[in-house]
C-alpha positions, 0 to 999 in steps of 0.5 A, spaced: 500 500 500 502 506 497 503 511 503 501 518 503 506 523 501 510 525 507 508 533 506 501 531 506 502 526 512 505 531 516 500 536 514 494 531 517 498 530 523 499 537 525 492 539 524 490 533 528 494 535 533 492 542 533 485 539 534 487 535 539 489 541 543 483 545 542 479 539 545 483 538 551 482 545 552 474 544 551 471 540 553 477 537 557 482 532 557 477 526 559 473 527 553 480 528 549 482 521 552 475 518 550 476 520 543 483 517 542 480 511 545 474 510 540 479 512 535 484 507 537 478 502 537 476 503 530 483 502 528 484 496 531 477 494 528 479 495 521 485 491 523 480 486 525 484 484 531 480 479 536 474 483 540 476 489 537 469 490 534 465 489 540 470 494 544 468 500 539 461 498 539 461 498 547 465 505 547 460 508 543 454 505 547 457 507 553 457 515 551 453 519 556 448 524 552 453 530 554 459 526 550 455 525 544 456 532 541 463 533 542 465 526 540 461 526 533 464 533 532 471 531 533 471 526 528 467 530 523 472 536 524 478 531 523 475 529 516 474 536 514 481 538 516 484 532 512 480 534 506 483 541 507 490 538 507 489 533 501 486 539 497 492 544 499 496 538 497 494 538 490 496 545 489 502 545 493 509 547 490 514 542 493 511 536 489 515 530 488 510 525 488 508 521 482 500 522 483 501 530 484 503 530 476 496 528 474 494 535 471 498 536 464 500 543 462 497 547 457 503 547 453 505 539 454 498 538 451 499 543 445 505 540 443 503 533 443 497 535 439 502 538 434 506 531 434 500 528 432 499 532 426 494 538 428 496 544 424 498 550 429 493 554 425 487 550 426 490 549 434 490 557 434 483 557 431 480 552 436 483 555 442 481 562 440 474 560 439 473 555 445 467 555 449 467 552 456 462 554 461 461 552 468 454 552 471 454 553 478 448 550 482 446 550 489 443 543 490 446 540 495 450 546 496 455 545 502 454 541 508 460 546 511 457 553 513 460 559 509 463 561 516 467 555 517 469 555 509 472 562 510 476 559 516 478 553 512 481 557 506 485 561 511 488 554 514 490 553 507 493 559 506 497 558 512 499 551 510 502 554 503 506 559 508 509 553 511 511 550 505 517 556 504 524 553 506 527 559 508 522 561 514 526 563 520 524 559 526 520 565 529 516 566 522 514 558 522 512 559 530 507 565 528 504 561 522 503 555 527 500 559 532 495 562 527 493 555 525 492 553 532 487 559 533 484 558 526 483 550 528 480 552 535 475 557 532 473 552 527 472 547 533 468 552 537 464 554 531 457 550 530 458 546 524 451 545 522 446 550 519 440 551 523 436 555 518 435 553 511 438 557 506 434 561 501 435 561 494 438 568 494 443 566 500 445 560 495 446 565 489 451 570 494 455 563 496 456 563 488 458 570 488 463 569 494 466 563 490 468 568 484 470 574 489 475 569 493 477 565 488 475 565 480 477 573 480 484 572 481 484 565 478 481 567 471 486 572 469 492 568 471 489 562 467 488 566 461 495 568 461 498 561 462 493 559 456 496 566 452 503 564 453 502 556 451 498 558 445 503 563 443 509 558 444 505 553 440 502 557 434 506 563 434 500 567 436 497 569 442 490 569 445 485 574 442 484 580 446 476 579 447 477 571 447 473 568 453 474 561 452 471 560 460 465 563 462 461 562 468 454 561 469 449 559 475 442 556 477 442 559 483 436 563 483 434 561 476 432 554 477 425 554 479 424 546 477 421 543 483 423 549 487 417 554 489 422 558 493 425 561 486 420 566 484 421 572 479 422 576 485 428 572 487 431 572 480 430 579 479 434 580 486 440 575 483 441 579 477 441 585 481 446 582 486 450 580 481 451 587 478 452 590 485 458 585 486 461 586 479 461 593 480 464 593 487 470 588 484 471 592 478 472 598 482 477 595 486 481 593 479 480 601 477 483 604 483 489 599 482 490 601 475 489 608 476 495 607 481 499 604 475 497 608 469 501 614 471 504 615 464 503 621 460 504 618 453 498 617 449 495 616 442 491 621 439 485 616 440 485 617 447 487 624 447 480 625 444 477 622 450 481 625 456 483 632 453 489 635 455 490 632 462 497 630 463 495 623 466 490 621 460 489 614 463 488 616 470 483 621 467 479 616 463 479 611 468 476 616 473 470 617 469 470 609 469 470 609 476 465 614 477 460 610 473 462 604 476 460 607 483 453 610 480 452 603 477 453 600 484 449 605 488 443 604 482 443 596 483 443 597 491 437 602 491 434 597 486 435 591 491 432 595 497 426 597 492 428 604 492 427 609 486 433 611 483 436 614 476 439 609 471 442 615 467 449 614 466 450 607 469 454 601 466 449 596 463 452 593 456 458 590 457 461 594 452 460 600 456 466 597 461 470 594 456 471 600 451 475 605 456 479 599 458 481 597 451 482 604 449 487 605 454 490 598 452 491 600 444 494 607 446 499 604 451 501 599 445 501 605 440 506 608 445 511 602 445 509 601 452 507 593 451 510 591 458 505 596 461 499 594 457 500 587 458 500 588 466 494 588 470 490 592 465 490 586 461 487 582 467 482 587 468 480 586 460 480 579 460 475 579 467 471 584 463 470 579 457 469 573 461 465 575 467 462 582 464 458 587 468 453 581 470 458 577 473 455 570 472 450 568 466 444 566 470 440 560 467 433 559 468 430 552 469 423 550 469 418 544 467 415 544 460 408 543 462 408 550 466 410 553 459 404 549 456 399 551 461 401 558 460 400 558 453 394 554 454 391 559 458 392 565 453 389 561 448 383 559 452 382 566 454 382 568 446 377 563 445 381 559 440 380 552 443 383 547 448 391 548 446 393 542 451 388 537 447 391 539 440 396 535 436 403 536 436 402 539 429 397 543 431 401 546 436 407 548 432 403 551 427 399 555 432 406 557 435 410 559 428 404 563 426 404 567 432 412 567 432 412 570 425 406 575 427 407 582 429 402 583 434 402 581 441 398 575 443 397 577 450 391 581 452 393 588 456 388 587 461 388 579 462 388 576 469 392 569 468 392 564 474 397 565 479 401 560 477 401 562 469 402 569 472 409 567 475 411 564 469 410 570 465 413 575 470 419 571 470 419 572 462 419 579 463 425 579 468 429 575 463 427 580 457 429 586 461 436 583 462 442 584 457 444 578 453 451 578 457 447 576 463 443 570 461 445 563 460 440 558 458 433 557 458 433 550 460 426 546 459 426 539 464 421 534 461 422 537 454 420 532 449 417 536 443 419 542 438 412 545 441 416 545 448 421 549 445 417 554 441 412 555 447 418 558 451 420 563 445 413 565 444 412 567 452 419 570 452 417 574 446 411 576 449 414 579 455 418 584 450 425 579 449 428 582 443 435 578 443 434 571 442 436 567 448 438 560 448 433 555 449 435 548 452 431 542 452 433 537 458 433 529 456 434 525 462 430 519 463 431 513 459 425 514 455 427 521 454 434 520 452 432 515 447 427 519 444 432 526 444 435 525 437 428 524 434 425 530 438 431 535 436 431 532 428 423 535 428 425 541 431 431 542 426 426 541 421 423 548 422 426 553 418 424 559 422 427 555 428 434 554 425 434 562 423 432 563 430 438 559 434 442 561 428 444 554 427 447 553 434 443 549 439 445 547 446 442 540 449 442 538 456 444 531 458 441 529 465 445 524 469 441 524 475 434 521 474 437 517 468 441 513 473 435 513 478 431 510 473 435 505 469 441 504 474 448 507 472 450 502 467 444 502 463 444 510 464 451 511 462 450 507 455 444 511 454 447 517 455 453 515 450 448 513 445 444 519 445 450 524 444 452 520 438 445 520 435 444 528 437 451 529 434 449 526 427 442 529 427 446 536 428 451 535 423 445 533 418 442 540 419 448 544 419 447 546 426 453 547 431 451 542 437 453 544 444 452 538 449 450 541 457 452 535 461 448 535 468 453 532 472 453 531 480 459 530 484 458 522 485 459 517 480 451 515 481 450 522 478 455 522 472 461 524 477 468 522 477 475 525 474 473 531 469 478 530 464 477 522 464 469 524 463 470 529 457 476 524 453 471 518 453 465 522 450 463 520 443 467 522 437 465 529 435 460 530 441 465 535 444 466 540 438 470 546 441 464 547 446 462 544 453 458 546 458 457 542 465 454 543 472 458 544 478 454 542 484 455 543 491 461 541 495 464 540 488 465 547 487 469 548 493 473 542 491 475 544 484 474 552 485 475 554 492 482 556 492 485 560 486 491 555 485 486 550 485 481 553 480 487 555 475 488 547 476 481 545 474 481 550 469 487 547 465 484 540 466 478 542 463 481 546 457 486 541 455 481 535 455 476 539 451 481 541 446 484 534 446 477 531 445 475 536 439 482 535 435 484 528 437 477 525 439 477 518 442 475 512 437 468 510 435 465 504 438 466 498 434 460 494 432 462 488 437 463 493 443 456 496 442 454 489 441 457 487 448 454 494 451 447 492 449 448 485 452 450 488 458 445 493 459 440 489 457 441 485 463 443 490 468 437 494 466 432 488 468 436 486 474 436 494 477 429 495 476 427 488 478 429 490 485 428 498 485 421 497 481 418 490 482 420 488 489 415 490 494 420 490 500 425 495 496 422 502 498 420 499 506 428 497 506 430 503 503 426 507 508 429 503 514 436 502 512 438 509 510 437 516 513 433 518 508 427 520 512 432 524 516 435 528 511 430 533 511 433 535 518 440 538 514 438 545 512 442 543 505 439 548 500 433 552 498 430 546 494 425 541 497 428 534 497 422 531 494 418 533 487 412 532 491 410 532 498 408 524 497 410 519 493 416 513 493 423 513 490 420 516 483 419 522 487 425 523 491 430 527 488 437 524 485 441 528 491 438 525 497 437 518 493 444 518 492 446 521 499 442 516 503 445 510 500 452 513 501 451 515 508 450 507 510 455 505 505 451 500 501 452 505 495 447 502 491 445 507 486 452 506 483 453 499 482 446 495 482 445 492 476 452 492 474 453 486 478 448 481 474 451 484 468 458 482 469 457 476 473 453 473 466 459 476 462 464 472 466 460 466 466 459 467 458 466 467 457 466 475 455 471 477 459 477 477 454 472 482 450 471 486 456 478 487 457 479 489 450 474 494 451 477 497 457 484 498 453 481 501 446 475 504 448 476 510 453 468 510 455 468 503 457 475 504 461 472 510 465 466 507 466 469 501 470 474 505 473 468 509 476 465 503 478 471 500 482 472 507 485 465 507 488 465 500 490 472 501 494 467 506 498 462 501 499 463 497 506 459 491 507 460 491 515 457 498 516 451 496 511 450 490 515 450 494 522 445 499 519 441 493 517 441 490 524 440 496 528 434 499 524 431 494 519 425 490 521 427 482 521 422 480 515 426 486 510 433 483 512 432 478 507 433 483 502 439 486 505 443 480 505 441 479 498 443 486 496 450 485 500 451 479 497 450 482 490 455 488 492 460 482 494 459 479 487 460 486 484 467 487 487 469 480 485 467 481 478 471 488 477 477 485 480 477 479 476 475 484 470 481 488 472 485 482 474 487 485 480 487 482 487 485 488 491 480 494 489 484 500 487 490 497 485 492 502 480 490 508 484 494 506 491 494 514 493 486 514 493 486 507 496 491 510 502 486 516 503 480 512 504 484 507 509 486 513 513 479 516 513 476 509 515 478 510 523 474 517 523 468 515 519 467 508 522 465 511 529 460 516 525 457 510 522 455 506 528 453 513 532 449 515 526 445 508 526 444 509 534 441 516 533 437 514 527 434 508 532 433 513 538 430 518 533 425 513 530 423 510 537 421 517 540 417 518 534 413 512 534 412 514 542 410 521 540 415 524 543 420 529 541 427 526 540 432 530 545 436 536 542 442 533 543 441 527 539 438 530 533 444 535 533 449 529 533 445 526 528 446 532 523 453 532 525 454 525 523 451 526 516 456 532 515 462 528 517 460 522 513 459 526 507 466 529 509 469 522 509 466 520 503 468 527 499 460 527 497 454 529 499 450 527 493 
């Protein structure tokens, strides 16, 4: 087993010791020794020493109520600190461990592509036209509170300061003393939210990621991209290029979330403008200090007059307009009347004076100055703009159809919902080409329809730079798209907005190519979208619907066919990947995922959701964000210019064979077994997840209903908490076992070597199986599940064991993760800290349910400790949902 890198091990040890010091101070030495005893017992239990399991359970069962919170908090806090050390280690300067070298540099990838025959001119064009958009989404948001995240960020900065080899002893002591203070502050801060964040709170959290990390990381990354491109092709990045864009669903995603209203979206638009103005003001203040020179072009003189410091004069005017813009946004947020005269609204208002200064400096031979901080601000302005993020709107297709139906009914034109698809399309196209408005001036729609129309009005008032995509969930026909365009037009929208159908369930994915073909066949629509189309592929519900193996294959085939259809109509297709953090929701290493997409499906553009805690893991620190941006960019460029091989017919045949079995095996359990839902409810903490104030969205689409109504995040979270990890492997067990018995392993091994899609799938399956734990899953069952349902539990654990054996046999490995020893060691280090949390959680759930059955209120201490175990296990697994 590969050990942790010495520097990482030292950081984990240091943070652990400082946490121990804080615990000894409060609540005291006795609790500290108890925690150490539990940790030692957990380690012995993992080594399977004689009687160790009983010792651990005995220690935990003897805890008094006053000891529950300190013990659970201690293990949770250690796991958070260990995550923090690992996160920092990924970007530390003094490297020297092979696992640290996984992120290939831009220059290395560009040179490799040239050696493979890519023409430098094509490489330059492709990179200049690149469009990679990250869509920050709230759900499940962070388990950790923002208050703690800020402390964790400073702890990371201290770890970075300790990495300098030229520190004086006193300087090192000062840094460690600051670390001691920060760890003590974190230990004495309540880590659990007691109030569910609002949708506006979530949006503010997203803005904070930009302010604290991406604001610095983006221009540094673009400088690196510029240098690498210049070196590889002889030409740098164009001044106005924006290969990276940031969008958000926070405050715009109203699908199944009644808390997101048009007022919320309007406030988020304004908050983005306020934050952007504030951030650019800081830049302009710094630039005025820098650009003190007097030489200027005639073009700049014409604007600055006879000022001895013309750059400062131009920037002073920009500063004043930014202040006015910030004041305007603040007044609008507070509902106060305000004059909009002179504010910065269009992005050109911001970029024009900055680029004027840039051109002037170049014309005066001051290239070094032009390409300093001024260039960074210009690049921020083109990337983030005045809105700061592009807000997506998401709504379910039926809500738009209902709005159009009410209009049609009011006008006495018929029953729109009963019309055929052809009749709907004919009506919608007539109205879209008509010059008169459809909505009567004094019409009073129902409350639900009024909300849809008000949302469209808010969207119509924004600049194109403020808008991302209008995503339609449950879309299946061209009229679903045309409904939205008509509603936006009626609201006063003049610039075309991207309207994006989302295909998620198995049926949706299989029908997606025909749906888009029907839409592209409409000449008016292709003219509207200017032959550019975005389609969203959902990963969460397809896996919940069909099992992970079938979902992955359906997603792959849908992307292939969508790419073909777009090509037939001459439409440039951008696929929007709705991935989550977990394998069960399409998660996993991003570069591997991109490089395993069907050939041609990544064509210079790529859009992806970044969800919840994964935002912090990928973008929480500036250098971490730079690394993530590099990783995504190199993968998208490579997938565009050197795509993976197309699937061979025999590989397709094998995947069809496997998924036919996996789908049946998955649905036989999840849909057909009457014991499954009761077992799920009893064995997992699903019913208690609502106690965690994770986000503004309800856990269920409907107040009642079974697994089908449960959102994908709590579905994944619940199984992860008790370590059965069922959504990520159920069905694959039967498929792989049947394949082995049928002599298909040689074919599957060939596919692993030659087909990135299949290798990535098996590697992700192996990773999630390594996180599963049969003993812990059985303990939850013994503690929480009624006797008649335990037959199903035993069967599921046996199937999990089968899946583990089959993956090891397929990969010809004696142990899981033999090819990823650093990850395996990381899990091994965490186990003694997560195990006590699992055992305690099962006990707390038992008490919670027994109290509820008696009609009593569970003690506040037990309820708080239960929440802490959920957060701690999520930290240990590096996943919520």
